[in-house]
Backbone of each chain as ProteinMPNN parsed JSONL, in Angstrom:
{"seq_chain_A": "XXXXXXXXXXXXXXXXXXXXXXXXXXXXXXXXXXXXXXXXXXXXXXXXXXXXXXXXXXXXXXXXXXXXXXXXXXXXXXXXXXXXXXXXXXXXXXXXXXXXXXXXXXXXXXXXXXXXX", "coords_chain_A": {"N_chain_A": [[92.738, 92.739, 78.795], [93.199, 92.049, 75.575], [96.537, 92.096, 74.504], [98.113, 91.661, 72.164], [96.534, 92.057, 69.076], [95.193, 90.094, 66.177], [94.419, 89.922, 62.591], [93.25, 88.071, 60.048], [90.653, 86.124, 61.172], [90.459, 83.324, 59.552], [91.448, 82.121, 56.744], [91.617, 81.817, 53.66], [93.667, 80.039, 50.568], [95.06, 79.951, 47.395], [96.987, 77.494, 46.046], [100.534, 78.629, 45.484], [99.376, 80.714, 45.855], [99.69, 84.186, 48.161], [100.05, 84.385, 51.385], [99.258, 86.38, 54.13], [99.366, 87.945, 57.188], [97.816, 89.401, 60.219], [99.074, 91.768, 63.122], [98.646, 93.493, 65.698], [99.999, 95.866, 68.854], [99.678, 96.987, 71.132], [101.444, 98.218, 73.865], [104.438, 99.225, 73.637], [107.083, 97.827, 75.07], [107.61, 95.918, 74.555], [109.918, 93.558, 73.221], [111.057, 91.636, 71.222], [109.58, 89.921, 68.243], [107.886, 86.68, 67.726], [106.124, 84.591, 65.034], [104.633, 82.073, 65.236], [104.192, 78.507, 64.797], [101.016, 75.966, 64.161], [100.073, 72.728, 64.315], [96.975, 70.567, 64.322], [96.594, 69.177, 67.647], [99.149, 69.244, 67.895], [102.096, 71.17, 69.89], [102.692, 74.769, 69.596], [105.573, 75.853, 66.537], [107.963, 77.155, 66.661], [108.11, 79.934, 63.656], [109.69, 82.266, 62.962], [110.548, 84.913, 63.77], [111.307, 88.587, 64.982], [112.98, 91.75, 65.836], [112.515, 94.871, 67.054], [113.923, 96.165, 66.468], [114.759, 96.371, 62.848], [113.443, 96.068, 60.348], [112.689, 94.173, 58.273], [112.471, 90.66, 58.168], [113.027, 87.672, 56.317], [113.127, 84.349, 55.792], [113.852, 82.679, 53.867], [110.417, 81.152, 52.136], [109.098, 82.753, 53.877], [108.536, 86.172, 55.507], [108.654, 88.477, 57.759], [107.069, 91.313, 58.326], [108.151, 94.634, 59.485], [106.662, 97.146, 61.198], [107.471, 100.055, 62.947], [106.786, 102.236, 64.223], [104.212, 102.822, 63.277], [103.326, 100.066, 65.711], [102.682, 97.722, 64.313], [102.9, 94.632, 62.783], [103.635, 91.815, 60.103], [102.896, 88.766, 58.931], [104.243, 86.85, 55.771], [102.98, 84.56, 53.648], [105.054, 82.975, 50.954], [104.232, 82.349, 47.977], [102.695, 80.045, 48.628], [101.806, 76.658, 50.342], [99.987, 73.272, 50.975], [100.278, 72.496, 52.678], [101.043, 73.987, 54.534], [98.839, 74.312, 55.553], [97.648, 75.398, 58.659], [97.206, 76.819, 61.947], [98.929, 80.129, 62.93], [100.509, 82.158, 64.974], [100.825, 85.017, 66.084], [103.385, 86.86, 68.069], [104.342, 88.641, 71.398], [106.841, 89.649, 72.712], [108.214, 90.569, 76.437], [107.324, 93.734, 77.941], [106.848, 94.872, 81.093], [106.13, 94.552, 84.036], [105.335, 95.028, 87.391], [107.621, 96.013, 87.691], [109.854, 94.271, 86.944], [111.353, 92.514, 84.479], [109.75, 90.006, 82.352], [109.82, 88.266, 80.119], [107.818, 86.221, 79.19], [105.298, 85.501, 76.953], [103.214, 87.534, 75.05], [100.299, 86.033, 73.3], [98.767, 86.418, 70.126], [95.095, 85.753, 69.138], [95.291, 83.863, 66.912], [94.752, 82.588, 63.079], [93.189, 80.743, 61.15], [94.951, 79.058, 58.69], [94.139, 77.846, 55.604], [95.601, 76.29, 52.427], [94.719, 75.911, 49.447], [94.902, 72.832, 47.283]], "CA_chain_A": [[92.798, 93.08, 77.1], [94.162, 91.288, 74.165], [97.553, 92.864, 73.955], [98.319, 91.469, 70.647], [95.365, 91.528, 68.224], [95.594, 89.135, 64.963], [93.63, 89.223, 61.842], [92.132, 87.614, 60.032], [90.518, 84.595, 62.306], [90.576, 82.94, 58.943], [92.239, 82.794, 55.1], [91.901, 80.707, 52.176], [94.335, 80.985, 49.832], [94.892, 78.938, 46.613], [98.093, 77.114, 45.824], [100.626, 79.095, 44.823], [99.776, 82.666, 46.547], [100.11, 85.21, 48.899], [98.727, 84.784, 52.714], [99.429, 87.841, 54.668], [98.238, 87.909, 58.166], [98.461, 91.239, 60.529], [99.326, 91.525, 63.764], [98.919, 94.95, 65.894], [100.339, 95.525, 69.54], [100.352, 98.944, 72.135], [103.052, 97.75, 74.449], [106.394, 99.119, 72.951], [108.045, 97.907, 75.751], [107.815, 94.656, 73.647], [111.321, 94.201, 72.29], [110.591, 90.41, 70.727], [107.538, 89.34, 68.096], [107.622, 85.331, 67.185], [105.186, 83.617, 64.974], [104.258, 80.533, 65.997], [102.732, 77.701, 63.869], [100.52, 74.902, 64.79], [99.157, 71.715, 63.571], [96.133, 69.897, 65.678], [97.141, 68.134, 68.29], [100.539, 70.0, 68.346], [102.306, 72.435, 70.551], [103.163, 75.426, 68.424], [106.535, 75.615, 66.414], [108.873, 78.836, 66.032], [108.579, 79.941, 62.56], [110.547, 83.2, 62.164], [110.914, 86.221, 64.644], [112.113, 89.396, 64.393], [113.303, 92.693, 67.206], [111.627, 96.29, 67.035], [115.205, 97.167, 65.549], [114.056, 95.283, 62.326], [112.064, 96.724, 59.83], [111.881, 93.183, 57.623], [112.68, 89.843, 57.748], [113.082, 86.861, 55.057], [113.825, 82.808, 55.863], [112.819, 81.105, 52.739], [109.122, 81.791, 51.796], [108.721, 83.247, 55.511], [108.738, 87.022, 55.134], [107.917, 89.123, 58.467], [107.159, 93.071, 57.892], [107.678, 95.376, 61.266], [106.476, 98.566, 61.944], [107.772, 100.544, 64.887], [105.561, 103.463, 64.331], [102.308, 101.521, 63.752], [103.035, 99.464, 66.212], [102.017, 96.358, 63.413], [103.76, 93.455, 62.343], [102.664, 90.93, 59.835], [103.697, 87.69, 58.22], [103.882, 87.253, 54.681], [103.849, 83.6, 53.128], [104.933, 83.35, 49.186], [103.95, 80.563, 47.486], [101.698, 78.817, 49.784], [101.879, 75.575, 49.79], [98.563, 72.703, 51.066], [101.158, 71.412, 53.752], [101.772, 75.595, 55.105], [98.057, 74.623, 56.227], [97.464, 75.275, 59.808], [97.587, 77.696, 62.461], [99.292, 80.677, 62.555], [99.806, 82.977, 66.046], [101.705, 86.278, 66.236], [103.053, 87.12, 69.825], [104.985, 89.927, 71.37], [107.93, 89.122, 74.314], [108.773, 91.209, 77.258], [106.397, 93.895, 78.769], [106.781, 95.098, 82.752], [105.456, 94.247, 85.325], [105.579, 95.485, 89.18], [109.329, 96.491, 88.007], [110.349, 93.232, 86.625], [110.702, 91.775, 82.831], [109.281, 88.652, 82.21], [109.961, 87.0, 79.092], [106.642, 86.137, 78.711], [104.959, 85.677, 75.153], [101.51, 87.602, 74.552], [99.885, 85.9, 71.694], [97.132, 86.861, 69.803], [94.211, 84.348, 69.225], [95.82, 82.798, 65.829], [95.184, 82.448, 62.509], [93.343, 78.996, 60.772], [95.133, 78.912, 57.349], [93.884, 76.581, 54.276], [95.725, 76.806, 51.451], [93.425, 74.468, 48.541], [95.362, 72.935, 46.375]], "C_chain_A": [[93.497, 92.616, 76.569], [95.658, 92.641, 74.117], [97.921, 92.812, 72.901], [97.006, 91.045, 69.632], [95.871, 91.25, 66.508], [94.614, 89.362, 64.455], [94.225, 88.685, 60.857], [92.357, 86.339, 60.868], [91.005, 83.544, 61.524], [91.121, 83.181, 57.909], [92.389, 81.994, 54.615], [92.728, 81.139, 51.484], [94.763, 80.048, 48.945], [96.513, 78.636, 46.734], [98.983, 77.63, 45.268], [100.96, 80.755, 45.205], [100.434, 82.713, 47.376], [99.5, 84.888, 50.239], [100.087, 85.652, 53.739], [97.858, 87.631, 55.804], [98.938, 89.014, 59.039], [98.659, 90.817, 61.895], [99.468, 93.078, 64.045], [98.925, 94.769, 67.982], [99.932, 97.237, 70.143], [101.383, 98.93, 72.951], [104.379, 98.518, 73.98], [107.606, 99.154, 73.938], [108.391, 96.47, 75.726], [109.315, 94.528, 73.226], [111.476, 92.438, 71.671], [109.407, 90.046, 70.065], [108.015, 88.054, 67.099], [106.756, 85.131, 66.532], [105.187, 82.85, 65.309], [103.55, 79.355, 64.629], [102.303, 76.434, 64.161], [99.63, 74.141, 64.049], [98.439, 71.43, 65.101], [96.808, 68.41, 66.041], [98.458, 68.171, 68.907], [101.416, 71.127, 69.18], [102.901, 72.911, 69.427], [105.028, 75.525, 68.522], [107.118, 77.008, 66.087], [108.98, 78.638, 64.035], [109.226, 80.899, 61.816], [110.147, 84.429, 63.601], [111.469, 87.663, 63.631], [112.183, 90.667, 65.73], [113.423, 93.713, 66.353], [112.928, 96.943, 65.908], [115.136, 97.161, 63.663], [113.121, 95.378, 61.112], [111.448, 95.695, 58.585], [112.471, 92.006, 57.567], [112.711, 88.284, 57.356], [113.723, 85.312, 55.776], [112.826, 82.022, 55.093], [111.867, 81.568, 52.506], [109.049, 82.812, 53.085], [108.794, 84.602, 55.201], [108.059, 87.887, 56.6], [108.367, 90.808, 58.396], [106.876, 94.014, 59.479], [107.71, 96.988, 61.207], [106.148, 99.291, 62.61], [106.414, 101.704, 64.914], [104.571, 103.387, 64.453], [102.232, 101.419, 64.649], [102.147, 97.822, 65.442], [103.208, 95.81, 62.965], [102.858, 92.863, 61.341], [103.583, 90.024, 59.274], [103.092, 87.651, 56.56], [104.236, 85.896, 54.063], [103.99, 83.225, 51.69], [105.373, 81.743, 49.083], [103.986, 79.47, 48.028], [101.565, 78.134, 49.336], [100.732, 74.393, 50.759], [99.641, 72.534, 52.552], [101.411, 72.681, 54.772], [99.882, 75.676, 55.754], [98.276, 74.081, 57.395], [97.488, 76.308, 60.685], [98.33, 78.062, 63.275], [99.028, 81.277, 63.53], [101.476, 84.155, 65.604], [102.073, 86.716, 68.011], [104.1, 88.115, 69.927], [105.439, 89.376, 73.052], [107.931, 90.439, 75.316], [107.332, 91.993, 77.871], [107.507, 94.831, 80.623], [105.866, 95.004, 83.499], [105.791, 93.931, 87.092], [107.412, 95.931, 88.995], [109.887, 95.231, 87.152], [110.37, 92.173, 85.069], [110.568, 90.391, 82.842], [109.916, 87.443, 81.224], [108.934, 86.536, 78.988], [106.029, 86.573, 78.005], [103.007, 86.675, 75.907], [101.406, 86.977, 73.452], [98.753, 86.376, 71.201], [96.539, 85.586, 69.566], [94.103, 83.742, 67.692], [94.742, 83.27, 64.781], [95.174, 81.807, 61.469], [93.592, 79.392, 59.222], [94.918, 77.691, 56.558], [94.187, 76.683, 53.025], [95.742, 74.861, 50.611], [94.604, 74.546, 47.773], [95.667, 73.149, 44.344]], "O_chain_A": [[94.662, 92.647, 76.966], [95.584, 93.81, 73.738], [98.171, 93.895, 72.372], [96.603, 89.892, 69.487], [96.632, 91.936, 65.826], [93.604, 89.243, 65.149], [95.44, 88.711, 60.665], [93.371, 85.72, 61.189], [91.778, 82.744, 62.052], [91.453, 84.355, 57.744], [93.285, 81.209, 54.926], [92.904, 82.356, 51.429], [94.97, 78.991, 49.541], [97.244, 79.377, 47.391], [98.792, 77.408, 44.072], [101.887, 81.552, 45.067], [101.385, 81.996, 47.69], [98.293, 85.13, 50.282], [101.297, 85.496, 53.902], [96.647, 87.426, 55.725], [100.066, 89.477, 58.871], [98.49, 89.617, 62.112], [100.031, 93.871, 63.29], [98.212, 93.938, 68.545], [99.958, 98.316, 69.55], [102.305, 99.71, 72.715], [105.424, 97.905, 74.196], [108.605, 99.873, 73.932], [109.148, 95.878, 76.496], [109.868, 95.571, 72.877], [112.638, 92.149, 71.958], [108.359, 89.836, 70.675], [108.431, 88.247, 65.956], [105.807, 85.462, 67.243], [106.141, 82.716, 66.076], [102.638, 79.542, 63.823], [103.199, 75.643, 64.456], [98.704, 74.546, 63.346], [98.774, 71.699, 66.254], [97.215, 67.383, 65.498], [98.894, 67.569, 69.888], [101.103, 72.243, 68.766], [103.439, 72.263, 68.529], [105.737, 75.42, 69.522], [106.636, 77.795, 65.273], [109.541, 77.788, 63.343], [109.445, 80.832, 60.606], [109.087, 84.269, 64.206], [111.808, 87.835, 62.46], [111.379, 90.475, 66.642], [114.065, 93.748, 65.303], [112.9, 97.77, 64.996], [115.582, 98.209, 63.196], [112.09, 94.71, 61.04], [110.39, 95.897, 57.99], [113.328, 92.089, 56.687], [112.343, 87.571, 58.289], [114.855, 85.341, 56.259], [111.835, 81.311, 55.256], [112.006, 82.79, 52.558], [108.872, 83.965, 52.692], [109.358, 84.549, 54.108], [106.832, 87.962, 56.551], [109.472, 91.35, 58.405], [105.91, 94.065, 60.24], [108.662, 97.767, 61.182], [105.002, 99.482, 63.017], [105.387, 101.77, 65.589], [103.886, 103.723, 65.42], [101.424, 102.144, 65.23], [101.294, 97.109, 65.971], [104.288, 96.376, 62.798], [101.647, 93.087, 61.371], [104.777, 90.268, 59.106], [102.04, 88.128, 56.133], [105.428, 85.692, 53.833], [102.906, 83.139, 51.113], [106.046, 80.804, 49.51], [104.69, 78.461, 48.062], [101.247, 78.149, 48.147], [100.614, 75.062, 51.786], [98.943, 72.48, 53.565], [101.978, 72.412, 55.831], [99.485, 76.709, 56.293], [98.772, 72.976, 57.616], [98.014, 77.204, 60.025], [98.715, 77.354, 64.205], [97.827, 81.422, 63.759], [102.586, 84.004, 65.092], [101.251, 86.838, 68.919], [104.731, 88.5, 68.943], [104.822, 88.959, 74.032], [107.557, 91.462, 74.742], [106.371, 91.315, 78.233], [108.685, 95.143, 80.797], [104.758, 95.531, 83.398], [106.281, 92.988, 87.713], [108.218, 96.103, 89.909], [110.753, 95.745, 86.443], [109.541, 91.32, 84.75], [111.398, 89.686, 83.416], [110.304, 86.293, 81.428], [109.195, 85.993, 77.915], [105.865, 87.793, 77.962], [102.164, 86.437, 76.772], [102.225, 87.178, 72.555], [97.809, 86.724, 71.91], [97.134, 84.517, 69.698], [93.064, 83.228, 67.278], [93.901, 84.099, 65.131], [96.136, 81.757, 60.702], [92.711, 79.929, 58.55], [95.472, 76.627, 56.835], [93.31, 77.113, 52.275], [96.175, 73.723, 50.795], [95.259, 75.554, 47.511], [96.812, 73.221, 43.896]]}, "seq_chain_B": "XXXXXXXXXXXXXXXXXXXXXXXXXXXXXXXXXXXXXXXXXXXXXXXXXXXXXXXXXXXXXXXXXXXXXXXXXXXXXXXXXXXXXXXXXXXXXXXXXXXXXXXXXXXXXXXXX", "coords_chain_B": {"N_chain_B": [[114.857, 62.452, 70.61], [115.337, 65.708, 71.342], [113.695, 67.819, 72.119], [111.357, 69.967, 73.969], [109.295, 67.834, 76.199], [106.5, 66.57, 77.511], [103.916, 64.886, 79.89], [101.215, 63.152, 80.82], [100.272, 62.891, 77.374], [97.347, 63.454, 76.714], [94.83, 64.015, 79.623], [92.136, 62.622, 81.233], [89.678, 63.63, 83.723], [87.336, 63.074, 86.325], [85.433, 65.154, 87.667], [86.723, 67.538, 90.308], [88.079, 65.819, 90.632], [91.841, 65.485, 91.339], [95.155, 66.817, 89.102], [97.761, 66.016, 88.206], [100.237, 67.294, 85.861], [103.572, 66.838, 83.776], [106.517, 68.147, 82.876], [109.609, 68.474, 80.942], [111.688, 69.894, 80.194], [113.88, 71.062, 77.525], [117.057, 70.156, 77.126], [119.52, 71.948, 79.434], [118.312, 74.101, 79.368], [117.697, 76.956, 81.083], [115.374, 78.278, 81.724], [111.551, 77.522, 82.429], [108.25, 77.802, 81.175], [104.867, 77.798, 82.115], [101.705, 76.942, 79.635], [98.182, 78.129, 78.984], [95.945, 77.229, 76.883], [92.769, 77.309, 75.115], [90.336, 76.648, 73.251], [90.454, 77.693, 69.962], [92.283, 79.638, 71.15], [94.978, 81.642, 71.664], [97.877, 80.881, 73.041], [98.012, 81.638, 76.534], [99.547, 83.163, 78.938], [100.766, 81.349, 82.405], [103.075, 80.827, 84.549], [106.306, 81.037, 85.227], [109.75, 79.714, 85.502], [112.564, 80.26, 86.741], [115.47, 78.219, 86.882], [115.051, 76.567, 89.911], [113.416, 78.257, 91.023], [110.753, 79.556, 90.876], [109.303, 82.454, 89.485], [107.288, 84.029, 88.571], [103.269, 84.313, 88.32], [100.79, 84.418, 86.693], [97.596, 85.726, 87.114], [95.424, 84.485, 86.098], [96.378, 82.072, 87.666], [94.763, 80.543, 89.439], [95.048, 79.714, 93.493], [94.378, 76.716, 93.133], [95.85, 76.207, 91.625], [99.592, 74.778, 91.431], [102.218, 74.864, 90.771], [106.152, 73.246, 90.776], [109.131, 73.309, 90.284], [111.591, 71.385, 91.199], [114.701, 70.934, 91.692], [115.356, 72.189, 89.725], [115.326, 71.047, 86.804], [112.928, 68.749, 85.814], [109.555, 70.137, 85.51], [106.205, 70.514, 87.129], [102.961, 70.478, 86.959], [100.27, 71.025, 89.205], [97.111, 70.581, 89.328], [94.045, 71.132, 91.703], [90.986, 69.819, 93.0], [89.123, 70.281, 90.542], [87.81, 71.829, 87.954], [85.017, 72.523, 85.809], [85.956, 74.299, 83.614], [88.75, 74.015, 84.038], [89.532, 72.708, 81.711], [91.305, 72.377, 78.925], [94.333, 72.334, 77.266], [97.184, 72.261, 78.145], [100.327, 73.704, 77.469], [103.946, 73.578, 78.119], [107.06, 75.452, 77.736], [110.36, 76.177, 77.251], [113.447, 77.992, 77.011], [116.79, 78.951, 76.876], [117.924, 81.317, 77.561], [116.708, 84.594, 79.032], [116.52, 86.413, 76.592], [116.203, 84.704, 74.598], [114.825, 81.984, 71.913], [111.745, 80.776, 73.071], [110.545, 77.642, 73.731], [108.435, 74.927, 72.605], [106.295, 72.331, 74.047], [104.199, 69.527, 72.977], [102.543, 69.403, 74.21], [99.658, 69.003, 77.065], [96.447, 67.373, 77.296], [94.199, 68.472, 78.925], [91.04, 67.174, 79.671], [87.509, 67.416, 81.466], [85.294, 65.612, 82.562]], "CA_chain_B": [[114.252, 63.491, 69.954], [115.667, 66.985, 72.002], [112.507, 68.773, 72.215], [110.448, 69.395, 75.435], [108.35, 66.725, 76.61], [105.054, 66.66, 78.565], [103.041, 63.51, 80.04], [100.494, 62.823, 79.604], [99.236, 63.46, 76.642], [95.941, 63.506, 77.564], [94.089, 63.114, 80.261], [90.374, 62.696, 81.102], [88.815, 63.073, 85.191], [85.61, 63.696, 86.559], [85.165, 67.113, 88.098], [86.604, 67.802, 91.331], [89.908, 65.1, 91.021], [93.286, 66.624, 91.246], [95.554, 65.623, 88.222], [98.96, 66.407, 87.297], [101.328, 67.287, 84.414], [104.979, 67.347, 84.083], [107.094, 68.461, 81.763], [110.819, 68.19, 80.794], [112.455, 70.842, 78.993], [115.202, 71.032, 76.357], [118.739, 70.424, 78.717], [120.175, 72.98, 79.324], [117.749, 75.592, 79.559], [117.211, 77.224, 82.579], [113.945, 79.004, 82.185], [110.194, 77.004, 81.651], [107.403, 78.436, 80.832], [103.996, 77.1, 81.457], [101.033, 78.213, 78.744], [97.252, 77.069, 79.026], [95.129, 77.559, 75.505], [91.862, 77.157, 75.244], [89.729, 75.996, 71.804], [90.404, 79.451, 69.096], [92.385, 80.987, 71.581], [96.256, 81.677, 71.739], [98.074, 80.404, 75.059], [97.969, 82.078, 77.734], [100.402, 82.545, 80.323], [100.595, 80.508, 83.978], [103.942, 81.049, 85.494], [107.534, 80.74, 85.042], [110.387, 79.08, 86.483], [114.317, 80.409, 86.251], [116.085, 77.163, 87.536], [114.44, 76.334, 90.424], [112.524, 79.571, 91.574], [109.259, 80.603, 90.179], [109.571, 83.656, 89.668], [106.531, 84.713, 88.122], [102.914, 83.527, 88.181], [99.475, 85.08, 86.724], [96.544, 85.738, 88.079], [94.92, 83.285, 85.958], [96.876, 80.943, 87.94], [94.175, 80.368, 91.151], [95.387, 78.738, 94.234], [93.739, 75.516, 93.43], [97.047, 75.502, 90.951], [99.925, 74.854, 91.867], [104.104, 74.375, 89.614], [107.241, 72.906, 91.156], [110.578, 72.709, 89.5], [112.1, 70.705, 92.062], [116.272, 70.954, 91.123], [115.865, 72.877, 88.109], [114.681, 70.075, 85.83], [111.268, 68.828, 84.868], [108.055, 70.49, 86.237], [105.097, 69.624, 87.828], [101.576, 71.505, 86.928], [99.218, 70.023, 89.56], [95.384, 71.442, 89.443], [93.6, 70.305, 92.688], [89.515, 70.031, 92.816], [89.129, 70.556, 88.999], [86.168, 71.732, 87.41], [85.167, 72.177, 84.049], [86.835, 75.577, 83.123], [90.047, 74.132, 83.49], [89.333, 71.608, 80.476], [92.739, 72.831, 77.884], [95.641, 72.679, 76.158], [98.383, 72.882, 79.052], [101.994, 73.737, 77.119], [105.311, 73.94, 78.416], [108.275, 75.8, 76.992], [112.058, 76.488, 78.313], [114.342, 78.776, 76.421], [117.882, 78.818, 77.446], [118.203, 83.01, 78.494], [114.935, 85.598, 78.505], [116.552, 86.789, 75.067], [116.259, 83.454, 73.782], [112.921, 81.965, 71.425], [110.945, 79.646, 73.524], [110.122, 76.22, 72.603], [107.158, 74.602, 72.973], [106.005, 70.984, 74.015], [103.157, 69.313, 72.126], [101.532, 69.833, 75.659], [98.73, 67.673, 77.303], [95.445, 68.358, 77.001], [92.899, 68.071, 80.015], [89.655, 67.119, 80.144], [86.918, 67.574, 82.713], [83.56, 64.812, 82.37]], "C_chain_B": [[115.167, 64.889, 71.548], [114.504, 67.654, 72.225], [112.131, 68.573, 73.777], [109.76, 68.087, 75.428], [107.351, 66.811, 77.406], [104.798, 65.073, 78.359], [102.028, 63.963, 81.039], [100.288, 63.483, 78.83], [98.197, 64.262, 76.21], [95.412, 63.036, 78.553], [92.489, 63.565, 80.88], [90.249, 62.648, 82.744], [87.33, 63.323, 85.442], [86.254, 65.025, 87.205], [85.931, 66.978, 89.911], [87.926, 66.366, 91.87], [90.921, 65.997, 90.572], [94.082, 65.744, 90.142], [96.985, 67.108, 88.607], [99.654, 66.08, 86.171], [102.749, 67.33, 84.492], [105.54, 67.235, 82.266], [108.74, 68.879, 81.588], [111.075, 69.023, 79.699], [113.425, 70.611, 78.421], [116.96, 70.766, 77.504], [119.125, 71.305, 78.351], [119.322, 74.038, 79.633], [117.362, 75.466, 80.462], [116.147, 77.656, 82.601], [112.933, 78.085, 81.41], [109.198, 77.89, 81.495], [105.58, 77.349, 81.073], [102.656, 77.977, 80.615], [99.51, 77.514, 79.267], [96.25, 77.745, 77.482], [94.251, 76.623, 75.453], [91.536, 77.159, 73.523], [89.615, 77.332, 71.245], [90.885, 80.082, 69.513], [94.062, 80.757, 71.478], [96.661, 80.982, 73.368], [97.932, 81.462, 75.62], [98.694, 82.183, 78.709], [100.526, 82.756, 81.852], [101.291, 80.814, 84.611], [104.978, 80.853, 84.636], [108.331, 80.324, 85.989], [111.877, 79.625, 86.02], [114.89, 79.561, 87.392], [114.802, 76.696, 88.514], [113.125, 77.194, 90.709], [111.676, 79.765, 90.668], [108.781, 81.695, 90.665], [108.093, 85.041, 89.205], [104.884, 84.121, 88.178], [101.635, 85.134, 87.658], [98.128, 85.291, 87.742], [95.702, 84.541, 87.498], [94.996, 81.928, 86.737], [95.885, 80.792, 89.424], [94.764, 79.419, 92.007], [94.948, 77.33, 94.324], [94.989, 74.632, 92.074], [98.4, 75.578, 91.121], [101.631, 74.143, 90.96], [105.0, 74.221, 91.133], [108.28, 72.371, 90.292], [111.76, 72.27, 90.364], [114.233, 70.619, 90.85], [116.423, 71.49, 89.264], [115.712, 72.201, 87.308], [113.49, 69.76, 84.982], [110.41, 69.646, 85.717], [107.126, 69.881, 86.431], [104.302, 70.693, 87.568], [100.51, 71.033, 88.074], [97.677, 70.501, 89.476], [94.794, 70.542, 90.627], [91.746, 71.283, 92.241], [89.199, 70.926, 91.454], [87.793, 70.883, 88.518], [86.013, 72.625, 86.17], [85.83, 73.336, 83.351], [88.168, 75.199, 83.215], [90.535, 73.145, 82.497], [90.299, 72.942, 79.244], [93.565, 72.194, 77.472], [96.575, 73.376, 77.513], [100.163, 72.622, 79.008], [102.609, 74.394, 78.39], [106.179, 74.194, 77.285], [109.13, 76.395, 78.048], [112.2, 77.275, 76.801], [115.89, 78.693, 77.479], [118.171, 80.382, 78.237], [116.414, 83.677, 77.987], [115.059, 85.515, 76.8], [116.416, 86.124, 74.435], [115.165, 82.923, 73.682], [112.794, 80.724, 72.717], [110.701, 78.369, 72.567], [109.365, 75.154, 73.023], [107.183, 72.824, 72.75], [104.79, 70.663, 73.271], [101.69, 69.355, 73.503], [100.418, 68.699, 76.297], [97.171, 68.59, 77.828], [93.899, 67.922, 78.161], [91.755, 68.121, 79.461], [88.577, 67.078, 81.064], [85.407, 67.026, 82.23], [83.026, 65.643, 83.599]], "O_chain_B": [[115.399, 64.444, 72.672], [114.903, 68.469, 73.057], [112.37, 67.644, 74.549], [109.813, 67.371, 74.428], [107.736, 67.472, 78.371], [105.111, 64.296, 77.457], [102.06, 64.902, 81.835], [100.068, 64.671, 79.067], [98.137, 65.325, 75.591], [95.349, 61.814, 78.685], [91.952, 64.672, 80.889], [90.713, 61.615, 83.227], [86.44, 63.724, 84.693], [87.338, 65.603, 87.122], [85.402, 66.136, 90.636], [88.417, 66.095, 92.966], [90.91, 66.915, 89.753], [93.968, 64.523, 90.034], [97.073, 68.279, 88.978], [99.727, 64.991, 85.601], [103.169, 67.978, 85.45], [105.24, 66.699, 81.2], [109.041, 69.819, 82.323], [110.736, 68.864, 78.526], [114.054, 69.681, 78.925], [117.537, 71.38, 78.402], [119.19, 71.657, 77.173], [119.824, 74.962, 80.273], [116.803, 74.484, 80.951], [115.629, 77.49, 83.705], [113.088, 77.792, 80.225], [109.541, 79.028, 81.816], [105.247, 76.424, 80.332], [102.468, 79.186, 80.749], [99.57, 76.46, 79.9], [96.072, 78.961, 77.405], [94.488, 75.427, 75.627], [92.334, 77.585, 72.687], [88.868, 78.149, 71.783], [90.737, 81.244, 69.134], [94.415, 79.613, 71.195], [96.001, 80.723, 74.374], [97.652, 82.404, 74.879], [98.603, 81.279, 79.54], [100.447, 83.823, 82.462], [100.801, 81.275, 85.642], [104.789, 80.547, 83.458], [108.001, 80.401, 87.172], [112.26, 79.347, 84.884], [114.879, 79.926, 88.568], [113.696, 76.48, 88.018], [111.979, 76.758, 90.599], [112.028, 80.203, 89.572], [108.153, 81.977, 91.686], [107.972, 86.25, 89.404], [105.079, 82.914, 88.029], [101.621, 86.299, 88.054], [97.942, 84.968, 88.915], [95.297, 83.67, 88.268], [94.208, 80.985, 86.666], [96.471, 80.972, 90.492], [95.053, 78.322, 91.528], [95.072, 76.717, 95.384], [95.109, 73.464, 91.703], [98.704, 76.757, 90.943], [101.837, 72.956, 90.71], [104.75, 74.768, 92.207], [108.304, 71.28, 89.722], [112.854, 72.811, 90.207], [114.569, 70.319, 89.705], [117.104, 71.296, 88.257], [116.118, 72.877, 86.364], [113.128, 70.237, 83.906], [110.822, 69.735, 86.874], [107.006, 68.728, 86.015], [104.71, 71.821, 87.843], [99.614, 70.457, 87.457], [97.817, 71.249, 90.444], [94.998, 69.328, 90.593], [91.388, 72.338, 91.717], [89.068, 72.15, 91.47], [86.8, 70.185, 88.725], [86.903, 73.329, 85.693], [86.297, 73.019, 82.257], [88.952, 75.892, 82.566], [91.71, 72.787, 82.419], [89.909, 74.064, 78.921], [93.193, 71.032, 77.308], [96.656, 74.567, 77.814], [100.946, 71.986, 79.713], [102.211, 75.199, 79.232], [106.213, 73.569, 76.225], [108.889, 76.877, 79.155], [111.449, 77.23, 75.827], [115.886, 78.393, 78.673], [118.594, 80.457, 79.391], [115.521, 83.419, 77.179], [114.315, 84.97, 75.984], [116.421, 86.546, 73.279], [114.345, 82.966, 74.599], [113.696, 79.982, 73.108], [110.671, 78.16, 71.354], [109.822, 74.454, 73.927], [107.725, 72.169, 71.86], [104.229, 71.673, 72.846], [100.459, 69.336, 73.528], [100.473, 67.538, 75.891], [96.895, 69.669, 78.353], [92.913, 67.208, 77.973], [91.425, 69.08, 78.763], [88.998, 66.238, 81.859], [84.551, 67.724, 81.687], [81.857, 65.52, 83.966]]}, "name": "protein", "num_of_chains": 2, "seq": "XXXXXXXXXXXXXXXXXXXXXXXXXXXXXXXXXXXXXXXXXXXXXXXXXXXXXXXXXXXXXXXXXXXXXXXXXXXXXXXXXXXXXXXXXXXXXXXXXXXXXXXXXXXXXXXXXXXXXXXXXXXXXXXXXXXXXXXXXXXXXXXXXXXXXXXXXXXXXXXXXXXXXXXXXXXXXXXXXXXXXXXXXXXXXXXXXXXXXXXXXXXXXXXXXXXXXXXXXXXXXXXXXXXXXX"}
């Protein structure tokens, strides 16, 4: 069962536009929600993250919006650039398994973003 | 560069062979995680270490897989009797503690012929 559901699977945006990627989760024990950016042949690189007691976090052109009651969070990339073309993964950390808090990350399936110049 | 280092970057082997991957975490990070990523999917958790202790293993980690982290520094992941379904990118991540972010290496891509 997919613990974190991510949409859309792919996204095409014109340069200067806004890219929006959405994620949803069910496990209310998750305590940290990072976004990772991955280029072909590379590992995921941490982009920005948020905790559930905060509704929004902004770092440069990247903003996370978090809706705890709806169990949804999204990544907004403002003024999208061709260099932003990559695969983006949302993730959630924590949960409990047999009484222990693992710290493992549960990832969405990814969104392939293409920004046209 | 002081990031997470993984070797080899690519491994091609015949079905049935054993393979071993190595991960060197960021210095002083006591938590080390292994994930597996298949094409078009997000990484999936395999196992993690706190220092030298392997504290949890995913159901994805069959008995053909074994991981070690001697002395709490680098870690190795061994796959015995490889199968076609083992073809994937094997990613290692490390963090200073549970509450700190996980930083990933660039992975080892395993191809089974």
